[in-house]
C-alpha positions in Angstrom: -0.2 0.1 -0.1 1.2 3.3 -0.6 2.0 6.0 1.6 0.1 9.3 1.6 2.3 12.3 -0.2 3.9 14.3 2.3 2.7 17.9 2.7 5.7 19.8 0.9 5.1 17.7 -1.8 1.3 18.3 -2.0 1.9 22.1 -1.7 4.5 21.9 -4.4 2.3 19.9 -6.9 -0.7 22.4 -5.7 1.1 25.6 -6.6 2.5 24.3 -10.1 -1.1 23.6 -11.3 -2.3 26.8 -10.1 0.3 28.7 -11.3 -0.4 26.9 -14.7 -4.2 27.8 -14.5 -3.4 31.5 -13.4 -1.1 31.6 -16.5 -3.6 30.5 -18.8 -6.5 32.9 -17.2 -3.8 36.0 -17.2 -3.2 35.2 -21.0 -6.5 34.8 -21.9 -7.7 37.9 -20.5 -4.6 39.8 -22.0 -6.0 38.1 -25.3 -9.4 39.7 -24.6 -7.9 43.2 -23.7 -5.3 43.7 -26.6 -7.2 42.0 -29.5 -8.7 44.5 -31.8 -9.7 44.2 -35.2 -7.3 45.4 -37.5 -4.2 44.7 -35.2 -1.8 42.7 -36.4 -1.6 39.3 -34.1 2.4 40.1 -33.7 1.5 43.0 -31.6 -0.2 41.0 -28.9 1.2 37.6 -29.6 5.0 37.8 -28.9 4.5 40.5 -25.6 1.8 37.7 -24.5 4.4 35.0 -24.6 7.2 36.8 -23.5 5.6 38.4 -20.6 2.8 36.0 -19.6 3.5 32.5 -21.1 7.2 32.1 -20.8 7.3 33.2 -17.0 4.2 31.3 -15.9 5.6 28.1 -17.9 8.9 28.3 -16.4 7.6 28.9 -12.9 4.8 26.0 -13.1 8.3 23.7 -14.6 10.2 24.6 -11.3 7.5 24.1 -8.7 7.1 20.6 -10.4 10.5 19.7 -10.3 10.9 20.9 -6.7 7.9 18.5 -5.9 9.5 15.8 -7.9 12.9 16.5 -5.9 11.4 16.6 -2.4 9.2 13.5 -3.0 11.7 11.2 -4.1 14.4 12.8 -1.1 11.3 11.7 1.3 10.8 8.2 -0.3 12.0 5.4 2.2 15.1 3.4 1.0 14.0 -0.3 0.3 
């Protein structure tokens, strides 16, 4: 039977998913605010990618890696 995950692992995993969801929501809000008829996609997609998607995805990935590292360190050795 598997043991329940430790609190730090659950917290880091939850934060990783939360950051991913917030990043998606912020990108959608930014798209809604910036997109206007006649405005080329390059005017809003590049800033959105560099200012919202890149930092959000990097933060989510770092939190997921941290959760994995903490989980592996806390796992009892056989």
